[in-house]
NUKE-174866 format. One record per residue: residue number from 1; chain; x, y, z negated of N, C-alpha, C in turn; residue in three letters. Coordinates in steps of 0.1 Angstrom, whole numbers, plus 2048, in hexadecimal, padded with zeros to 3 digits. Layout:
! NUKE-174866
  num  chaine  n.c1  n.c2  n.c3  ca.c1  ca.c2  ca.c3  c.c1  c.c2  c.c3  residu
  NUM       A     X     Y     Z      X      Y      Z     X     Y     Z     ALA
...
This chain:
! NUKE-174866
  num  chaine  n.c1  n.c2  n.c3  ca.c1  ca.c2  ca.c3  c.c1  c.c2  c.c3  residu
    1       A   262   0CB   A6B    25A    0C8    A79   268   0C4   A80     MET
    2       A   264   0BE   A8B    270    0B8    A94   26C   0C5   A9E     LYS
    3       A   27C   0CD   AA5    27B    0D8    AAD   273   0D1   AB8     ASN
    4       A   26E   0D6   AC1    26B    0D2    ACE   271   0DB   ADD     ARG
    5       A   274   0D3   AE4    27B    0E0    AEE   275   0DB   B01     PHE
    6       A   271   0E5   B01    26E    0E5    B0E   279   0E8   B1E     PHE
    7       A   277   0E3   B2B    276    0E6    B33   271   0F5   B3D     ASN
    8       A   27B   0FB   B3F    270    106    B4D   270   105   B54     THR
    9       A   26B   102   B5E    26A    0FC    B6D   267   10A   B76     THR
   10       A   264   111   B82    261    115    B88   254   10D   B8D     LEU
   11       A   255   105   B90    249    0F7    B96   23E   103   B9B     ALA
   12       A   237   10C   B94    22C    110    B91   230   119   B99     PRO
   13       A   237   120   B9E    237    12C    BA7   23D   125   BB8     PHE
   14       A   235   130   BBF    23A    12E    BC9   23E   13C   BD1     THR
   15       A   248   137   BDB    253    143    BDD   24B   149   BEE     TYR
   16       A   24A   158   BED    249    159    C00   253   159   C04     LEU
   17       A   25C   158   C01    269    15C    C0A   273   152   C05     VAL
   18       A   27A   14D   C0A    285    141    C0A   29A   147   C00     PRO
   19       A   295   147   BF4    2A0    14D    BED   2AD   14E   BEF     SER
   20       A   2B2   15D   BF3    2C2    15A    BF9   2C6   153   BF9     LEU
   21       A   2D0   14B   BEF    2D7    13E    BF5   2CF   138   BFD     ASN
   22       A   2C2   131   BFB    2BB    12C    C09   2C1   131   C15     THR
   23       A   2BC   13C   C15    2BF    146    C25   2CC   143   C25     ILE
   24       A   2D5   146   C20    2EB    145    C24   2EA   137   C23     THR
   25       A   2E5   12F   C1F    2E9    11F    C24   2E2   117   C32     ILE
   26       A   2D6   124   C2F    2D2    11A    C3F   2D7   125   C49     SER
   27       A   2DB   130   C4A    2E4    138    C56   2F1   12B   C56     ILE
   28       A   2FB   12A   C4A    302    125    C50   304   114   C54     ILE
   29       A   2FC   110   C52    2F5    102    C57   2EE   101   C61     ALA
   30       A   2E5   10C   C68    2E6    10D    C77   2F2   115   C82     ILE
   31       A   2FA   11F   C77    305    11A    C80   30B   113   C83     LEU
   32       A   311   10E   C78    314    0FE    C7D   317   0FC   C8F     SER
   33       A   30D   0F4   C93    313    0EF    CA3   315   0FE   CAA     PRO
   34       A   319   10C   CA5    31B    10D    CAE   332   114   CB0     GLN
   35       A   336   109   CA1    33E    109    C99   340   0FC   CA2     ILE
   36       A   338   0F3   CA1    33D    0E8    CA7   33E   0E4   CBB     LEU
   37       A   33A   0F3   CBF    337    0F4    CD0   345   0FB   CD3     MET
   38       A   34A   103   CC7    357    105    CCA   362   0FD   CC8     LEU
   39       A   35D   0F4   CBC    36B    0E7    CBD   36D   0DC   CCA     PHE
   40       A   35B   0DC   CD0    35B    0D5    CDB   362   0D9   CE0     MET
   41       A   35F   0E9   CE8    366    0EC    CF3   373   0F0   CF0     THR
   42       A   379   0ED   CE4    385    0F4    CE5   38A   0FE   CE3     LYS
   43       A   384   104   CDE    388    114    CDA   38B   113   CC9     SER
   44       A   398   111   CCA    39D    110    CBA   39F   121   CB1     PHE
   45       A   3A4   128   CBF    3A7    134    CBC   39A   13C   CB4     GLU
   46       A   391   136   CB8    386    13D    CAF   37D   136   CA9     SER
   47       A   381   12B   CA2    37E    11F    C96   38A   129   C8F     LEU
   48       A   396   127   C8F    3A4    136    C89   39C   13D   C86     ILE
   49       A   398   146   C87    395    156    C8D   38A   158   C80     LEU
   50       A   37E   14A   C82    373    14E    C7B   375   146   C6E     ILE
   51       A   37E   13B   C6B    387    137    C5E   38C   144   C55     PHE
   52       A   394   149   C5B    39A    159    C57   391   162   C55     ILE
   53       A   386   165   C5F    380    170    C57   375   16B   C49     SER
   54       A   36F   15F   C4B    369    159    C3E   370   15B   C31     ILE
   55       A   382   158   C31    38B    159    C26   38B   164   C20     LEU
   56       A   38A   16D   C2B    38A    180    C29   37D   183   C20     ALA
   57       A   371   17F   C26    36D    185    C21   36A   181   C0E     SER
   58       A   36D   16E   C10    36F    164    C03   378   170   BFD     THR
   59       A   37E   172   BFB    38B    179    BF8   388   182   BED     VAL
   60       A   385   190   BFC    37A    19A    BFA   372   19B   BEC     ALA
   61       A   366   191   BEF    35D    18E    BE3   365   18A   BD5     GLU
   62       A   36D   181   BD8    376    17D    BCA   37E   18B   BBE     LEU
   63       A   380   194   BCA    38A    19B    BC5   381   1A6   BC2     LEU
   64       A   372   1AB   BC7    36F    1B5    BC3   364   1AC   BB6     HIS
   65       A   35D   1A2   BB6    358    19A    BA9   361   19A   BA1     ASN
   66       A   36B   19B   BA1    371    195    B97   374   1A3   B8D     SER
   67       A   378   1B0   B91    374    1BF    B8F   368   1BD   B88     PHE
   68       A   358   1B9   B8F    34D    1B9    B8C   34C   1AF   B81     ARG
   69       A   355   1A4   B7A    351    197    B72   345   194   B7B     LYS
   70       A   345   191   B86    33A    18B    B89   341   17A   B93     LYS
   71       A   336   170   B8E    340    160    B8E   33C   165   BA5     THR
   72       A   345   15D   BAB    349    15B    BB6   33C   15A   BBE     LEU
   73       A   337   151   BBD    32C    148    BBF   31A   152   BBC     TRP
   74       A   31A   158   BB8    310    161    BB6   304   16B   BBD     GLN
   75       A   310   16B   BCC    308    172    BD5   30F   16B   BE2     ASN
   76       A   30C   160   BE3    314    150    BF3   310   15E   C01     PRO
   77       A   30C   16B   C02    30F    174    C0B   31C   177   C14     VAL
   78       A   323   176   C06    332    179    C17   331   167   C1A     PHE
   79       A   32D   163   C1D    333    154    C23   32B   159   C2C     ILE
   80       A   320   15B   C30    31A    15F    C41   322   16A   C46     VAL
   81       A   323   175   C3D    330    185    C41   339   17F   C4B     GLN
   82       A   340   172   C44    352    16F    C4B   34A   168   C50     GLY
   83       A   342   160   C56    33D    154    C5F   338   161   C6C     LEU
   84       A   331   168   C68    328    172    C78   332   17E   C7A     ILE
   85       A   342   17F   C70    347    18B    C74   352   182   C7C     ILE
   86       A   358   174   C7A    35C    16B    C80   358   169   C97     GLY
   87       A   34D   16B   C93    347    165    C9D   346   173   CA7     MET
   88       A   349   17B   CA0    352    187    CAA   359   189   CB2     PHE
   89       A   363   184   CA9    372    180    CAA   37B   180   CB2     ILE
   90       A   37F   188   CC3    381    182    CCE   389   175   CD0     PRO
   91       A   38B   16E   CD6    396    15F    CCF   3A4   163   CD1     LYS
   92       A   3AA   16D   CDD    3B4    176    CD6   3B9   17E   CCA     ASN
   93       A   3B1   181   CC5    3B2    18C    CB8   3BC   188   CB2     TYR
   94       A   3C3   190   CAD    3D4    188    CA6   3CD   183   C96     PRO
   95       A   3D3   17F   C8F    3CB    178    C88   3CB   17C   C77     VAL
   96       A   3D8   185   C79    3E1    18B    C67   3D8   19B   C6C     PHE
   97       A   3D6   199   C78    3CE    1AD    C78   3C1   1AA   C77     ILE
   98       A   3BB   19C   C73    3AC    19B    C76   3A5   196   C69     ALA
   99       A   3B0   195   C60    3AC    192    C55   3B1   198   C47     PHE
  100       A   3BA   1A6   C49    3BD    1B1    C43   3B1   1B5   C4D     PHE
  101       A   3B3   1BC   C52    3A4    1C6    C52   393   1C2   C50     THR
  102       A   393   1B6   C50    385    1AD    C4B   385   1B4   C3A     ILE
  103       A   391   1B0   C34    395    1B0    C29   397   1BB   C21     PHE
  104       A   39F   1C2   C28    398    1D6    C23   38B   1D8   C2C     LEU
  105       A   382   1D6   C36    37B    1DC    C39   36C   1D6   C2D     THR
  106       A   36D   1CC   C2A    366    1C7    C1E   365   1D2   C10     LEU
  107       A   373   1C8   C0C    378    1D3    C01   375   1DE   BFE     ILE
  108       A   375   1E6   C0D    371    1F1    C0D   366   1F8   C09     PHE
  109       A   35A   1F0   C12    34F    1F4    C16   346   1F0   C06     VAL
  110       A   34D   1E3   C00    349    1E2    BF5   34A   1EC   BE4     LYS
  111       A   352   1F0   BE7    358    1FC    BDF   354   208   BE3     TYR
  112       A   34F   20C   BE9    349    217    BF1   336   215   BEF     ILE
  113       A   331   20B   BF1    324    20B    BEF   321   1FD   BE2     PHE
  114       A   329   1F8   BE0    325    1EB    BD5   318   1E3   BD6     GLY
  115       A   31A   1D5   BD4    316    1CB    BD8   315   1C8   BE1     GLY
  116       A   30E   1C2   BE8    30F    1B5    BF5   2FE   1C1   C04     ALA
  117       A   2F8   1C9   BF8    2EA    1CB    C06   2ED   1DD   C05     PHE
  118       A   2ED   1DE   C13    2ED    1EE    C12   2E2   1F2   C1A     TYR
  119       A   2DB   1FF   C1B    2CF    206    C1F   2D1   20B   C30     SER
  120       A   2DF   20E   C2E    2E2    210    C3F   2EF   20C   C47     TRP
  121       A   2F7   202   C3E    304    1FC    C45   303   1ED   C42     ILE
  122       A   308   1EE   C4A    306    1E0    C51   310   1DA   C4B     ASN
  123       A   31D   1D2   C47    325    1D0    C3D   331   1C6   C4B     PRO
  124       A   326   1BF   C51    32B    1B8    C5A   32F   1BE   C68     VAL
  125       A   322   1C6   C6A    326    1CE    C7B   335   1D5   C73     VAL
  126       A   334   1E2   C66    33D    1EA    C64   348   1E6   C68     PHE
  127       A   34B   1DB   C65    358    1D1    C61   35E   1CE   C72     THR
  128       A   356   1C5   C78    358    1C5    C88   35A   1D5   C94     ILE
  129       A   354   1DE   C8E    35A    1EA    C93   362   1E9   C90     ILE
  130       A   368   1EE   C84    379    1F1    C81   383   1E3   C83     MET
  131       A   382   1D6   C8C    386    1D0    C94   387   1D4   CA2     LEU
  132       A   37E   1DC   CA5    37E    1E2    CB4   386   1EC   CAF     TYR
  133       A   386   1F2   CA8    38F    1FE    CA8   39B   1FF   CA5     PHE
  134       A   3A3   1F4   CA4    3AF    1EF    CA0   3B8   1EA   CAD     LEU
  135       A   3A9   1DC   CAE    3B2    1D9    CBE   3A5   1DB   CC7     ASN
  136       A   3A7   1E1   CCF    39C    1E3    CD4   39C   1DE   CDF     SER
  137       A   3AD   1D6   CE6    3B1    1CE    CF0   3AA   1C1   CED     SER
  138       A   3A9   1C1   CE2    3A9    1B0    CE5   39B   1AA   CE7     SER
  139       A   392   1B9   CE6    37F    1B3    CE9   383   1B8   CF9     PHE
  140       A   379   1AD   D01    378    1AF    D11   36D   1BA   D15     PRO
  141       A   370   1C0   D21    36A    1C7    D28   360   1C3   D30     THR
  142       A   358   1CE   D31    34B    1CF    D3A   34B   1C7   D44     TYR
  143       A   344   1BD   D4B    348    1B5    D4D   342   1BB   D63     LEU
  144       A   339   1BE   D61    331    1CB    D6B   334   1D3   D6C     ILE
  145       A   339   1D4   D77    33C    1E1    D80   333   1E8   D87     SER
  146       A   339   1F4   D88    328    1FE    D90   32A   1F9   D9D     LEU
  147       A   32D   1F6   DA4    32E    1F2    DB0   322   1E3   DAC     THR
  148       A   321   1DD   DA2    31B    1CE    DA3   308   1D7   D9D     ASP
  149       A   30E   1DF   D92    2FF    1E7    D94   2F7   1EB   D9F     ILE
  150       A   2FD   1F7   DAC    2FD    1FF    DB5   2F8   1EF   DBC     GLU
  151       A   2FB   1E1   DBD    2F5    1DA    DC8   2E3   1CF   DC7     SER
  152       A   2E3   1DD   DBC    2CF    1D1    DB9   2D6   1C8   DA6     GLY
  153       A   2E0   1BE   DA8    2E3    1B1    DA5   2ED   1B0   D9F     ASN
  154       A   2ED   1B5   D94    2F9    1B8    D8F   2FE   1A8   D8A     PRO
  155       A   2F5   199   D85    2F6    191    D84   2FB   18B   D8E     ALA
  156       A   2FC   18E   D99    301    187    DA5   30A   186   DA6     LEU
  157       A   314   193   DA9    323    199    DA8   32B   192   DA0     GLY
  158       A   322   18C   D8A    32C    18A    D83   32A   17B   D83     LEU
  159       A   326   170   D8F    326    167    D8B   32B   163   D9D     PHE
  160       A   32B   169   DA5    335    167    DB4   347   16E   DAE     GLN
  161       A   342   176   DAA    359    17C    DA2   359   173   D9A     ASN
  162       A   350   16A   D94    35A    15A    D90   35B   162   D7D     ASP
  163       A   353   169   D7A    355    174    D68   350   167   D5E     ASN
  164       A   344   15A   D64    341    14E    D5F   346   146   D61     PHE
  165       A   34B   13C   D5E    349    12E    D64   33B   125   D60     SER
  166       A   338   121   D70    32E    11F    D78   32F   10E   D70     ILE
  167       A   31E   108   D6A    31E    0FF    D67   31E   0F1   D70     LEU
  168       A   324   0E8   D72    321    0DE    D7B   30F   0DB   D82     PRO
  169       A   307   0D8   D72    2FA    0D9    D7A   2F8   0E7   D7C     VAL
  170       A   2FB   0F1   D7B    2F3    0F9    D75   2E8   0FA   D87     ASP
  171       A   2F2   0F9   D93    2E7    0FE    D9C   2D9   0F4   D9C     LEU
  172       A   2DB   0E4   D9A    2D3    0DA    D99   2C7   0DF   D94     LYS
  173       A   2CC   0E7   D85    2C3    0ED    D7A   2B8   0F4   D7E     ILE
  174       A   2C2   0FE   D87    2BC    10E    D8A   2B5   10B   D97     THR
  175       A   2B5   101   D9F    2AD    0FD    DA7   29E   0F5   DA8     ASN
  176       A   29F   0EF   D9B    298    0E8    D97   28E   0EF   D8D     TRP
  177       A   290   0FB   D86    28A    105    D7E   280   10E   D8C     LEU
  178       A   28B   10E   D99    284    117    DA3   27C   112   DAA     ASN
  179       A   27D   103   DA6    272    0FC    DB8   260   0F8   DAE     ASN
  180       A   262   0F4   D9E    25D    0F0    D94   255   0FD   D8E     ARG
  181       A   25A   106   D8D    257    10D    D80   257   11E   D85     ILE
  182       A   260   120   D8F    261    132    D8F   258   133   D9B     PHE
  183       A   25E   12B   DA4    251    12B    DB1   243   130   DB0     SER
  184       A   238   129   DA8    230    12F    D9D   22E   13C   DA1     PHE
  185       A   237   142   D96    235    14F    D96   241   15C   DA2     MET
  186       A   23F   156   DA7    247    15A    DB7   258   165   DB6     GLY
  187       A   25D   15C   DA9    26A    162    DA5   272   156   DA5     ILE
  188       A   27D   158   DA8    28B    153    DAF   297   15A   DA7     GLU
  189       A   29E   14A   D9C    2A7    14E    D97   2B6   147   D9B     ILE
  190       A   2C2   156   D9D    2CF    14F    DA6   2D6   146   D99     PRO
  191       A   2E0   139   D9B    2E8    134    D9A   2EB   13D   D92     GLU
  192       A   2F2   138   D83    2FC    13D    D77   2F6   142   D6F     GLY
  193       A   2E4   142   D6A    2E1    145    D5E   2DC   138   D57     TYR
  194       A   2DF   12E   D60    2E0    120    D56   2EC   121   D47     ILE
  195       A   2F9   128   D52    2FF    126    D4C   305   12E   D3F     THR
  196       A   2FA   13C   D42    2FD    147    D38   2F4   146   D2B     LEU
  197       A   2EA   13D   D33    2E2    13A    D25   2E9   130   D1E     PHE
  198       A   2F2   121   D20    2F7    119    D19   305   11A   D14     TRP
  199       A   310   125   D19    31A    128    D16   320   12C   D20     ASP
  200       A   321   13C   D19    329    143    D26   335   14C   D23     THR
  201       A   33E   13E   D1D    34B    13D    D1C   350   14D   D1A     ASN
  202       A   34A   155   D12    34F    15E    D09   35F   15E   D06     SER
  203       A   365   16B   D01    36E    169    CF8   368   167   CE7     ILE
  204       A   35E   170   CEA    359    171    CDF   34C   16B   CD6     ILE
  205       A   34C   15F   CCB    34A    156    CCE   337   159   CC9     PRO
  206       A   335   163   CCA    326    163    CC2   31D   168   CD2     ALA
  207       A   327   16A   CE1    322    16D    CE9   321   15E   CF1     PHE
  208       A   323   156   CEF    327    14B    CFB   317   13F   CF8     ARG
  209       A   311   13A   CEA    30B    132    CEA   2FF   136   CE7     PHE
  210       A   2F7   13D   CF4    2E6    140    CF6   2DB   138   CEE     ASN
  211       A   2DC   12A   CF6    2D8    11F    CF0   2CF   11A   CE6     CYS
  212       A   2DE   11A   CDE    2E4    116    CCF   2DC   120   CC7     LEU
  213       A   2DF   12F   CCC    2D7    13A    CC8   2CA   13C   CC6     THR
  214       A   2BF   13F   CCE    2B6    139    CCF   2B1   12D   CC8     LEU
  215       A   2B9   11E   CCB    2B2    116    CBF   2AE   11A   CAF     LEU
  216       A   2BE   120   CA9    2BD    125    CA1   2B4   130   C9E     SER
  217       A   2AC   13D   CA1    2A6    144    C9D   299   140   CA0     SER
  218       A   295   12F   CA3    287    12D    CA2   288   128   C9A     ILE
  219       A   296   120   C98    291    11E    C87   28E   125   C7B     PHE
  220       A   299   131   C7E    29B    13B    C71   28A   146   C70     LEU
  221       A   289   144   C78    278    14A    C78   26F   140   C77     ILE
  222       A   26C   133   C77    267    129    C74   265   12B   C69     SER
  223       A   270   12A   C5F    271    127    C4E   271   130   C4F     PHE
  224       A   26A   13B   C50    26E    14D    C49   27B   14F   C43     ASN
  225       A   285   149   C4A    292    154    C4A   294   161   C4C     MET
  226       A   290   164   C53    293    173    C58   281   172   C5C     ILE
  227       A   287   186   C64    276    18C    C69   273   18E   C75     ASN
  228       A   26A   17E   C7C    26F    180    C8D   26B   195   C90     ALA
  229       A   264   198   C87    25D    1A4    C93   268   1AD   C95     LEU
  230       A   274   1B2   C8D    27D    1BF    C93   286   1B3   C9C     ILE
  231       A   28C   1A8   C9E    294    19F    CA9   28B   1A4   CB5     PRO
  232       A   27B   19D   CB4    27A    19D    CC0   273   1A6   CC9     CYS
  233       A   26F   1B4   CBF    26C    1C1    CC2   27B   1C6   CC5     ILE
  234       A   283   1C5   CC3    290    1CA    CCA   294   1C5   CD5     PHE
  235       A   295   1B7   CD4    294    1AF    CE4   288   1B7   CEC     LEU
  236       A   27E   1B7   CE8    274    1BA    CF3   278   1C8   CF6     PHE
  237       A   27B   1D2   CEF    281    1DE    CF4   28B   1DD   CFC     VAL
  238       A   294   1D5   CF8    2A4    1DC    D02   29B   1D6   D10     TYR
  239       A   29B   1C9   D0D    295    1C2    D1D   28C   1C7   D23     GLY
  240       A   283   1D0   D20    279    1D7    D25   281   1DE   D2B     LEU
  241       A   289   1E7   D23    28F    1FA    D31   29A   1F8   D35     LEU
  242       A   2A0   1EA   D32    2A8    1E2    D3B   2A4   1E0   D46     VAL
  243       A   298   1D8   D49    293    1D8    D51   289   1E2   D60     ARG
  244       A   286   1E9   D55    282    1F6    D5D   28B   202   D5F     LEU
  245       A   290   200   D59    29F    20E    D5C   2AA   20A   D5F     PHE
  246       A   2B4   1FD   D5E    2BC    1F5    D58   2C5   1F9   D67     GLY
  247       A   2C1   1FA   D6D    2CA    201    D7F   2C2   20B   D83     ILE
  248       A   2BB   210   D82    2B4    219    D84   2BC   226   D83     ASN
  249       A   2C0   226   D76    2C9    233    D7A   2D3   234   D82     PHE
  250       A   2DB   22A   D83    2E4    229    D8F   2DC   226   DA1     PHE
  251       A   2D3   22F   DA0    2CD    226    DB4   2CA   21D   DB3     GLY
  252       A   2C8   20E   DA9    2BE    209    DAB   2AB   20B   DAB     GLY
  253       A   2A7   1FE   DB0    29B    202    DB1   295   204   D9E     ASN
  254       A   284   206   DA1    286    208    D96   27C   1F9   D95     PHE
  255       A   27E   1F3   D81    277    1E6    D7E   27E   1DB   D89     ALA
  256       A   290   1DC   D86    291    1D6    D8C   2A0   1CF   D82     SER
  257       A   2A4   1CE   D74    2AD    1CF    D6E   2AE   1BE   D67     GLY
  258       A   2B6   1BA   D68    2B9    1A9    D64   2B7   1AA   D57     ASP
  259       A   2AE   1AA   D51    2A7    1A8    D42   2B4   195   D3B     ILE
  260       A   2B6   18F   D45    2B8    181    D43   2C5   186   D40     LEU
  261       A   2CE   18E   D48    2DD    18E    D45   2E2   198   D38     LEU
  262       A   2D6   1A2   D34    2D8    1AA    D2D   2D7   1A1   D1C     ALA
  263       A   2CD   19B   D1C    2CD    18F    D0E   2D5   186   D0F     LEU
  264       A   2DA   181   D15    2E3    173    D17   2F7   177   D17     MET
  265       A   2F6   188   D16    301    188    D15   306   191   D0E     THR
  266       A   313   1A0   D09    312    19F    CFF   310   19D   CF1     SER
  267       A   309   191   CEC    30B    18A    CDF   2F8   191   CDB     GLY
  268       A   2F2   197   CE6    2E6    19C    CE5   2D7   195   CD7     THR
  269       A   2DC   185   CDD    2D1    17D    CD6   2D6   17A   CCA     LEU
  270       A   2E2   177   CC9    2EB    174    CBD   2E9   180   CB5     PHE
  271       A   2E8   18A   CBD    2EC    198    CB0   2DB   19C   CAA     SER
  272       A   2D2   197   CAE    2C1    19C    CB4   2BE   18F   CA4     ALA
  273       A   2C2   187   CA2    2BF    17C    C95   2C9   179   C8C     PHE
  274       A   2D2   17D   C8E    2E0    17C    C84   2E3   18A   C7B     PHE
  275       A   2DF   194   C86    2E4    1A2    C7E   2DA   1A9   C80     LEU
  276       A   2D8   1AE   C87    2CE    1BA    C87   2C1   1BE   C7A     ILE
  277       A   2BE   1AC   C73    2B7    1B0    C67   2BA   1A8   C5A     ASP
  278       A   2CD   1B1   C59    2CF    1AB    C4F   2CD   1B4   C43     TRP
  279       A   2CE   1AB   C39    2C6    1AD    C2E   2CB   1BF   C2B     PHE
  280       A   2BE   1C4   C21    2C3    1CD    C1F   2C1   1DB   C23     GLY
  281       A   2BF   1D4   C31    2C9    1E0    C43   2B8   1E9   C42     THR
  282       A   2AD   1E4   C46    2A8    1E4    C4D   298   1E9   C3D     THR
  283       A   28D   1EB   C47    283    1F3    C43   278   1EA   C41     PRO
  284       A   271   1EB   C3A    268    1E4    C2F   257   1E0   C33     GLN
  285       A   256   1EE   C37    246    1E8    C3F   247   1E3   C4F     THR
  286       A   237   1E7   C4F    235    1DB    C5B   239   1EC   C67     LEU
  287       A   237   1F9   C60    237    1FF    C6C   244   201   C6D     PHE
  288       A   252   205   C68    25D    206    C62   26A   1FA   C6A     GLY
  289       A   261   1EE   C68    266    1E4    C70   263   1E4   C81     LYS
  290       A   258   1EC   C88    255    1ED    C8F   25B   1FB   C95     ILE
  291       A   25E   200   C8C    267    20F    C8E   27A   207   C96     ILE
  292       A   27C   206   C8D    286    200    C89   288   1F1   C98     TYR
  293       A   284   1EE   C94    288    1EB    CA4   281   1F0   CB1     GLY
  294       A   27B   1F5   CB3    276    202    CC0   285   208   CC0     ILE
  295       A   28B   20E   CB4    296    217    CB7   2A3   20E   CB6     ILE
  296       A   2A7   201   CB2    2B0    1FE    CBB   2B0   1F7   CC3     SER
  297       A   2A3   1F2   CCF    2A3    1EE    CD9   2AA   1FB   CE8     GLY
  298       A   2A1   207   CDF    2A3    212    CE6   2B9   213   CE5     ILE
  299       A   2BF   216   CD8    2CA    217    CDB   2D3   20A   CE1     PHE
  300       A   2CE   201   CE2    2D6    1F7    CEA   2D5   1F9   CFA     ALA
  301       A   2C9   1F8   CFC    2CB    201    D0C   2D5   20A   D10     PHE
  302       A   2D9   214   D02    2DE    222    D0E   2ED   21D   D04     PHE
  303       A   2F1   215   CFD    2FB    211    CF5   300   205   CFC     ILE
  304       A   2FA   1F7   CFD    2FD    1F1    D06   300   1EC   D10     SER
  305       A   2F6   1F4   D16    2F0    1F4    D27   2E9   1EA   D29     GLY
  306       A   2ED   1E4   D36    2E6    1DC    D40   2EC   1C7   D3B     ILE
  307       A   2FA   1C8   D31    2FE    1C3    D31   30E   1BC   D32     GLY
  308       A   314   1B4   D26    325    1AE    D2C   32A   1BD   D26     THR
  309       A   323   1C5   D16    328    1CC    D10   332   1C4   D0D     SER
  310       A   33E   1C9   D04    344    1C3    CF5   340   1C6   CE6     PRO
  311       A   33E   1D3   CE5    33C    1D4    CD6   32B   1DD   CDA     VAL
  312       A   32A   1DF   CE7    319    1E4    CE6   311   1E3   CDE     GLY
  313       A   311   1D9   CD7    309    1D4    CD0   306   1D7   CBF     ILE
  314       A   310   1D3   CBD    316    1DC    CAE   315   1E3   CAC     ILE
  315       A   31A   1EF   CB6    318    1FA    CB8   30B   1FE   CB6     PHE
  316       A   2FF   1FA   CBB    2F2    1F8    CBC   2EE   1F6   CAC     THR
  317       A   2F6   1EA   CA4    2EC    1EA    C95   2ED   1F3   C8B     ILE
  318       A   2FE   1F9   C91    302    208    C88   2F8   211   C86     LEU
  319       A   2F6   214   C95    2EE    222    C9C   2E0   221   C93     CYS
  320       A   2D8   20D   C96    2CD    20B    C8E   2CB   20F   C80     SER
  321       A   2D6   20B   C7C    2DA    208    C6B   2D8   218   C63     ASN
  322       A   2E0   225   C6D    2DE    22D    C67   2D3   234   C68     ILE
  323       A   2C8   234   C70    2BF    237    C72   2B5   234   C67     CYS
  324       A   2B7   229   C63    2AC    220    C58   2A8   226   C4B     SER
  325       A   2B9   22F   C45    2B3    232    C37   2A4   242   C3D     PRO
  326       A   2A4   244   C48    29C    24A    C4A   293   244   C4C     MET
  327       A   28A   23D   C52    27F    235    C56   280   234   C45     ILE
  328       A   283   22A   C41    285    223    C30   27D   234   C2C     GLN
  329       A   282   23F   C29    27E    247    C23   270   24E   C2C     LEU
  330       A   270   24C   C33    25E    250    C37   253   242   C2D     CYS
  331       A   254   237   C2E    254    22A    C2E   24C   232   C1B     GLU
  332       A   256   235   C17    256    23B    C07   24C   244   C02     THR
  333       A   251   252   C10    242    25B    C16   239   255   C17     PHE
  334       A   234   24D   C1F    228    249    C1F   221   245   C17     PHE
  335       A   229   23C   C0D    226    230    C02   225   23A   BFB     TYR
  336       A   228   243   BF0    220    24D    BEB   215   258   BF0     THR
  337       A   217   259   BFA    20A    261    BFE   1FB   255   BF9     ILE
  338       A   1FE   24A   BFE    1F6    23B    BFD   1EE   240   BF1     LYS
  339       A   1F9   23B   BE5    1F7    239    BD8   1F2   241   BD7     ILE
  340       A   1FA   250   BD7    1EB    263    BD1   1DF   25D   BD4     LYS
  341       A   1DC   258   BE3    1D1    25B    BE4   1C8   24F   BE5     HIS
  342       A   1CA   246   BDC    1C6    239    BD2   1C3   23A   BC6     PHE
  343       A   1CC   243   BC2    1CE    245    BB1   1C2   251   BAE     THR
  344       A   1BA   25B   BBA    1B3    265    BBA   1A4   261   BB2     ARG
């Protein structure tokens, strides 16, 4: 009798979430417009550092897998790691220091913790912090002074002091929005916010293109690439604290903080959608995700302040990751109690 062979397919099955490979490729694809914008704005220093970062991450992954006798492409997250690390490196950072710092840090993290996902530490965040400590002078400083905060309108001081290159069309768009939309709400925004939304011209690429970041987040959430709960709660809590107490501590009026300035500087939006929900670092239950988002927003307010922080959002995520195992421990505890209750 002749043997018959049948091919096995995945056709009968439906995945609840996209695979890791799909998410990785999607993140690379949706970040490509930001890379293109860096090229169009002639930010070649940043492009070189992003390439160096991806190369260092690739070499670290190759070396790590060679000892574990695994294939390089078995876990493609290292490409996204290198890309996002590069997006947080200032364009004036020394290239050789950047390469060896990224390479050695990722090797250290992989050796100590093993694998690519850790319950309490984000390898991207840890690497950026090491880059900051080794050469903090390359990172920008706070653009907001105490005088600007005490004036009650720190954003206005930033725009008047030419800390941002205002777009030529900024005033026209701002006037149109004020006359056609915001006038019905009884508010008026000053010139400069359109520039912040389009391109802040920061020396750190992740801080620049807030418009592209928001569009990318819509894609990620729509196709279930990330869970929107943690980023949205984080942004809401952080924005609320900034609004209520942002300048109140410095003698300003209560509930007069600038939410737009806080969200569109310091890489807040980019970090909210590409870092804070990093693989394996967040709680799994609805309750845990809500607590994690709230804690992250509180940390952001006390660490990043009201905006223009150079690395505050990175330290925010690190502190949140450290709290993650405690939240997950509580999740396990309540889950165990629930199981015992139903098995009685």
